[in-house]
N, C-alpha and C positions, 0 to 999 in steps of 0.2 A: 713628193706625190702624196695626195690625200686619199683616205679610204675609210670607209665606215667599218664599224666593228664586225658587221655581218661579213663583209668582204675579206677581212683578214682571217677570220675563223670559220671553218666549215664543220658544222655538226654532222658526224658520219651517220649514214642511214642505219636506223634500227638501234641507236644509242639509248641506253638506259642505265641508271646506276647512281649510287649516292656520291661516288668520287668521280671527278672530271679529270680525265687524262688528256693533256694537251700534247699532240704529237707534232714534232718539227721534222721536215723531210730532209733527206740526204742530198747531196749535190746533184743537180739535174732533175730531181724528182719533184712531184707535186702532191697534192692531197690524196690522189689515188694510190700512193704508196701504202696507205692505211686503210684501204678497202678490205673488208672482212674482219677488221679489228673489233668493231662494235659487237658483232655476234660472238666473237671469241671471248670478250671480257664481260658481256652482260650475264646476270642482271646486277653485278656489283659496280662495274666501272662504265661510264659513258665516254665516248671518245670524240674529241674535237681535233681537227687537223689544221695546222697553220697554212694559209695560202701565202705563197711568195710570189712577187711579181716576175713577169717574163715566162710564165708557163700556164697551161690549162686555161681557165677563164681569163687570166690576166696576161695572156701571151704578148699582147701589145704594149704592156706597161714596161718601163725601163727597169732593168735589173740593177741590183746592188752589187757593187764590187768591194765594198768594205762594210764591216759589220756595225761600225757606230751609226752611220745614217740609217741603216736597216732598223736597228734597235730604237732609234729616235722615233720612227714611224710606227713601229710594231708595239712598243710598250704601252702607249695609251689605250690601244684596243685591248691588250691583255688586262690591263688595270680595270677596264670597264666591263669586259665580258666574261672574266673568269672569276668564279666564286668558290670559296673554301667549302669543302675540302677538294683539293686539286693536286695533281702531280704532273711532272714534265717528262716526256720521252723524246729522245733524239738519237738518230744514228749518223755518225761521221759529221758532216757539216751541221746537221740538225742538233747533234749533241753540243757542239760549240755554241750555237745560237741559244739553245735551251739553257745551258750553264750561264751565259752571260745575261740572259733575261732574268733568270733566278736571282743573280747577284743584285739586280737593279730594281726589282719590284719592291714596292712598299711592304707588301705581305707576300713572302715567297711561297713556293710549293712545299707540301708535306713530304714529297719524296722526289728525288731526281734520278731518272734512269738514262744512262748514257751508254752508247754502243759504237764499237768500231773507231774509237778515238782516244789516243793517249791523253793523259792529263795535261791541262793547258800550260802548266808551268815547266814541262819537260822539254828538252831540246827538240827543235824542229828537224826530224830525221829524213823528211821527204825530199825527193828530187823534184824541184819546182818545174811545172810543166805548162802553167797558164799561158805563158808568153811564147810558146813554141809556135812555129809555122803550122798551118792547118793539118798537113799530112802528118807531120811529126806529133802534133798534139793527139790526133786520133789514134796513132800507133801507140803512143804512151798509154792512153786510156784503155786500149784494148789489152795491153800487157797487164794492166791493174784489174781487168775484168769489170771495168766501170760502166759499160753500156749494158742495158737490159737486152736479153737475147732478141726480143722482137725488134729493137732498134738496131743492134748489130748486124742484122741480116737485111736491113732495108736501107739502101743508099739515100732515099729521100728522107726517111725519119732521121738518119744520121746527120744530115745537113741541117735539119730543123732542131735537133737535140744538142748538137755539139756546142753552139755559142752559149747556150744557157749553162751547160756543164763547165765550159771554159770560165765564164764569169763566176760561177759558184766556187770552182777550185781556186780562182784568184782571190776571192774573199778569204778563204781559209789560209792561203799562202801569205796574204798581207796582214794576218792577225798577229797581234803582239799582246801577250798576256800582261795585265797590270796587276801587281801584287795587291792583296787585300785580304780581309778575314775570311775564314772558311764559311761555308754555308752551314745554316743551323739545321738542315734537314738531312736525312740519310741519302747516301748515294749507292746506287746499284749499278755495276758495270758489267757489260757483256763484250766478249772478244771472240774472234774466230781463230781456230787453231791453224788455219792456213793463211791467214791474213798477214800482211807485212807490219802491222802495228805491233810493237814489242809488248810482251806481257808485262815487263817491268814498268813501262810507261802507263799501261792500263791500271796497274796496282797503285801508281802514285796519285790516283783520284782520291785515295784515302786521305791525303793531306788537304783536300779541298772541303772537307766536312768535319764539324765538330760533333756529329751524331754517328749513326751506325754506317757501316760499309760492307758491301758484299760484292764479290767478283765471280763470274761464271764464264767458263770458256766453252764455246759451242763449235761443233764441226763446221768448217767451211772457210771460204775466202773472205774478202772484204764485204761482199753482199750476203754474208751468212744469215743476216737478219730476215732476209726473203725466204730462204730455204728452211730456216729454223723458226718460222713465225710462231708455230704453235708452242714451242718450248720457251720462247721469249714471253708470250702472253701468259703462260702458266706461271712463270717466274715473277712477272708483274703482280699477278693475283696473290701469290705467296707473300711477296714483300709488302704489299699494301694491307695484308691481313684481312 
């Protein structure tokens, strides 16, 4: 799939600031996951959100089921459109893509913020669900509170949303971490106190950086980043100085 830099990155309305924060969506989500972040981080940080195929404006584009071809398509756009100083933020699947993008860029981010995901070198403790039959898959996602409330209550939205979520979860389940040197930038980690991601696995992100490390636990389940958005943005401002 070919795309222009403009297509891959969406500058969020009202963005302004010296530092560019590039945000990567979680499984099933699009750039709208970061609506309101520009206002919360202005005037110091401007927000760009990564568009992924198969959702929102790119609903008809084929989705990626593995991270390597996704990065092959995405990285040229990041190299072209992102300028220092910049940082990355990603929640869950977004954290995985942000981390792997940071490893591959010629000039990496000044800070990496990851949320709701154990360090990539830790054992995969998830029950794999991407290949389950439709009804079983939807039931498994419901148990994980993986559907936004507006989607969970609307059968038509559920049918539209579930295939994208299935492919995104499959991308994460197919991921295999390749050993390599730690990042040269600090890493800040967010976890949910009621999430099923082990705190010990969150703490292991410290091994993925040769710079600073900070971990914060916030109240909530796997989608705590939505309910705790204000606290997450405050922490980002603190860590970017």
